[in-house]
C-alpha positions in Angstrom: -44.1 -14.2 -47.2 -40.8 -12.5 -46.6 -37.2 -13.7 -46.7 -35.3 -13.7 -43.5 -32.2 -11.4 -43.5 -29.9 -14.5 -43.4 -31.7 -16.0 -46.4 -31.7 -12.8 -48.3 -28.0 -12.6 -47.8 -27.6 -16.1 -49.0 -29.7 -15.4 -52.1 -27.7 -12.3 -52.9 -24.5 -14.4 -52.6 -25.9 -17.0 -54.9 -26.9 -14.5 -57.5 -23.4 -13.0 -57.4 -22.0 -16.4 -58.2 -24.5 -17.3 -60.9 -24.5 -14.0 -62.8 -20.8 -13.3 -62.7 -18.7 -13.0 -66.0 -18.1 -16.4 -67.6 -15.0 -18.5 -67.8 -13.8 -16.9 -71.0 -13.1 -13.6 -69.1 -11.1 -15.3 -66.5 -9.1 -17.4 -69.1 -8.3 -14.2 -71.0 -6.6 -12.8 -67.9 -4.6 -16.0 -67.5 -3.4 -16.4 -71.1 -3.0 -12.8 -71.9 -5.2 -12.8 -75.0 -9.0 -13.1 -75.8 -10.1 -16.7 -75.9 -11.7 -16.1 -79.3 -8.2 -15.2 -80.6 -6.7 -18.3 -79.0 -9.2 -20.4 -81.0 -7.4 -19.5 -84.1 -4.5 -21.5 -82.9 -6.5 -24.8 -82.8 -6.0 -27.3 -85.6 -8.6 -28.1 -88.2 -11.6 -30.1 -87.2 -11.0 -29.2 -83.5 -14.7 -28.6 -83.0 -15.5 -32.2 -83.9 -12.9 -33.5 -81.4 -14.3 -31.2 -78.7 -17.9 -32.2 -79.4 -17.0 -35.9 -79.2 -15.0 -35.5 -76.0 -17.8 -33.4 -74.4 -20.4 -36.0 -75.2 -18.2 -38.8 -73.9 -17.5 -36.9 -70.7 -21.3 -36.2 -70.1 -22.1 -39.9 -70.8 -19.5 -40.8 -68.1 -20.9 -38.2 -65.8 -24.5 -39.5 -66.3 -23.4 -43.0 -65.4 -21.6 -41.8 -62.3 -24.5 -39.6 -61.3 -27.0 -42.4 -61.5 -25.0 -45.1 -59.9 -22.5 -43.8 -57.3 -23.7 -40.4 -56.0 -25.8 -41.8 -53.2 -23.1 -41.9 -50.5 -23.9 -40.7 -47.0 -24.6 -37.0 -46.3 -21.8 -34.6 -45.6 -22.0 -31.3 -43.8 -19.4 -29.6 -45.9 -17.8 -29.9 -49.4 -14.2 -30.8 -50.2 -13.7 -28.2 -52.9 -9.9 -27.9 -52.4 -9.2 -31.6 -52.7 -11.3 -31.8 -55.9 -9.5 -28.7 -57.3 -6.1 -30.4 -56.7 -7.2 -33.5 -58.5 -8.5 -31.4 -61.4 -5.2 -29.5 -61.5 -3.4 -32.9 -61.9 -5.5 -33.9 -64.9 -5.2 -30.4 -66.4 -1.4 -30.8 -66.3 -1.8 -33.8 -68.6 -4.2 -31.9 -70.8 -1.8 -29.0 -71.1 1.1 -31.4 -72.0 -0.8 -33.4 -74.7 -3.1 -30.7 -76.0 -6.2 -31.6 -78.1 -4.9 -35.2 -78.4 -5.2 -35.7 -74.7 -8.8 -34.3 -74.4 -10.6 -37.7 -74.8 -8.8 -38.9 -71.7 -8.5 -35.7 -69.7 -12.0 -34.3 -70.1 -14.0 -37.3 -68.8 -11.6 -37.5 -65.8 -12.0 -33.7 -65.1 -15.7 -33.9 -65.6 -16.1 -36.8 -63.2 -14.0 -35.0 -60.6 -16.1 -31.9 -61.0 -19.3 -34.0 -60.6 -18.0 -35.4 -57.3 -17.3 -31.8 -56.1 -20.7 -30.7 -57.3 -22.4 -33.5 -55.4 -20.4 -32.6 -52.2 -21.7 -29.0 -52.6 -25.2 -30.3 -53.1 -25.0 -32.4 -49.9 -23.7 -29.4 -48.0 -26.8 -27.5 -49.0 -29.1 -30.2 -47.8 -29.6 -32.2 -51.0 -29.8 -36.0 -51.0 -27.9 -37.1 -54.1 -29.6 -40.5 -53.9 -32.8 -38.8 -55.1 -33.2 -38.8 -58.9 -34.0 -35.0 -59.1 -30.9 -34.2 -57.0 -28.7 -36.3 -59.1 -29.9 -34.6 -62.3 -29.6 -31.2 -60.6 -25.9 -32.0 -60.2 -25.6 -32.7 -63.9 -27.7 -29.5 -64.6 -24.8 -27.5 -63.3 -22.8 -28.3 -66.4 -25.3 -26.3 -68.4 -24.9 -23.2 -66.3 -21.5 -22.2 -67.4 -22.0 -21.4 -71.1 -24.3 -19.8 -73.6 -25.3 -21.2 -77.0 -25.0 -19.3 -80.2 -28.8 -18.9 -80.4 -29.0 -17.1 -77.0 -29.6 -13.4 -76.7 -28.3 -11.3 -73.8 -31.1 -12.3 -71.6 -30.2 -16.0 -71.9 -27.3 -15.6 -69.5 -29.9 -15.4 -66.7 -29.8 -18.4 -64.4 -33.5 -18.9 -64.3 -33.9 -18.7 -68.1 -31.4 -21.5 -68.5 -33.2 -23.6 -65.8 -36.5 -23.0 -67.6 -35.0 -24.2 -70.9 -33.9 -27.4 -69.1 -37.0 -27.9 -67.0 -38.9 -30.3 -69.2 -35.9 -32.4 -70.0 -34.9 -32.6 -66.3 -38.4 -33.5 -65.2 -38.8 -36.2 -67.8 -35.4 -37.6 -67.1 -36.0 -37.7 -63.3 -39.3 -39.4 -63.8 -37.7 -42.0 -66.1 -34.9 -42.7 -63.6 -37.3 -42.9 -60.7 -39.4 -45.5 -62.5 -36.7 -47.5 -64.2 -33.9 -47.3 -61.6 -31.1 -48.5 -63.9 -30.3 -46.5 -67.0 -31.0 -48.0 -70.4 -28.4 -46.8 -72.9 -30.0 -44.6 -75.6 -33.2 -43.9 -73.7 -34.7 -40.9 -75.6 -35.4 -38.8 -72.5 -31.8 -39.1 -71.3 -30.5 -38.5 -74.8 -32.4 -35.2 -75.0 -31.2 -34.2 -71.6 -27.6 -34.9 -72.4 -27.9 -33.1 -75.8 -29.1 -29.9 -74.0 -26.2 -30.2 -71.5 -23.7 -30.7 -74.3 -24.8 -27.7 -76.2 -23.9 -25.4 -73.3 -21.1 -27.4 -71.6 -19.3 -27.7 -75.0 -19.0 -23.9 -75.2 -17.0 -23.8 -72.0 -15.0 -26.8 -73.0 -14.1 -25.1 -76.3 -12.9 -22.1 -74.3 -10.7 -24.3 -72.1 -9.2 -26.1 -75.0 -8.5 -22.8 -76.8 -6.7 -21.5 -73.8 -4.6 -24.7 -73.5 -3.7 -24.3 -77.2 -1.6 -21.2 -76.5 2.0 -22.3 -77.1 3.4 -21.0 -73.8 0.8 -22.8 -71.7 2.3 -26.3 -71.4 1.6 -28.6 -68.4 1.8 -25.9 -65.7 -0.6 -23.7 -67.6 -2.9 -26.6 -68.2 -3.1 -27.2 -64.5 -3.9 -23.5 -63.9 -6.6 -23.6 -66.6 -8.2 -26.7 -65.0 -8.2 -25.0 -61.7 -10.2 -22.1 -63.2 -12.4 -24.6 -65.0 -13.1 -26.4 -61.7 -13.6 -23.3 -59.7 -16.1 -21.9 -62.2 -18.3 -24.9 -61.9 -17.9 -25.1 -58.2 -19.2 -21.6 -58.0 -22.1 -22.3 -60.3 -22.9 -25.4 -58.1 -22.8 -23.4 -54.9 -25.1 -20.7 -56.3 -27.5 -23.3 -57.8 -27.9 -25.4 -54.7 -28.3 -22.3 -52.4 -31.2 -21.3 -54.6 -32.7 -24.9 -54.5 -32.3 -24.9 -50.7 -34.2 -21.6 -50.5 -36.9 -22.9 -52.9 -37.5 -25.8 -50.6 -37.8 -23.5 -47.6 -40.1 -21.0 -49.3 -41.4 -21.7 -52.9 -39.7 -21.6 -56.4 -41.9 -18.7 -57.6 -41.2 -16.6 -54.6 -37.5 -17.2 -54.7 -37.3 -16.3 -58.4 -39.2 -13.1 -57.7 -36.8 -12.2 -54.9 -33.8 -13.1 -57.0 -34.9 -10.9 -59.8 -35.4 -8.0 -57.4 -31.9 -8.1 -56.2 -29.4 -5.7 -57.9 
């Protein structure tokens, strides 16, 4: 089995998106200081507020993913329109700071999920299928590393492997039950894994918005970076999944790892 030249080019493009420097590096360039230093500007107990808002946003995203992502197929994604919507919500987040996070983050996350689903459709996925819906949610785990990760954990396939069991169990549960039961253990475990990684990127975003000179305009710019980051993760993720369907998951992983 060999990759066609066109598919090899697509896989190389996907790897470039998935293994690029994280959001923190891009935010550092925007705000003019390391994101870690910006975290010093956050008020006490900020991590609790971020954790609560992150979980709320993922709960909302799960509900949206499992109830309204089965619209008709589209041949292309509307990245720019979703980015404009995210910029608008980010302007509010920049104006109100941490206090506005419980409102702004679920809105931003839902907009991002819609964009991710459009990207999935454009790469041949059917968001009506449980595994595709959960693959859309899986993108939120691709943007950040946990404190327990070592350097190898930034690898796209290592993160997917860590999520594989939870994704499989959740997809099977959704396929069998249809409607979601609040507090179902398999979904709770899945969301907890997403939250541990998505929360890192959310923390970086909140820290950047805490810089005094940012304000509403800066908040919009930060949300554009936030949206673009996950759009790129989604594009790479669903290119890989498309190629896995055309060849095989093991073969595509081997070819991915051979690429420079």
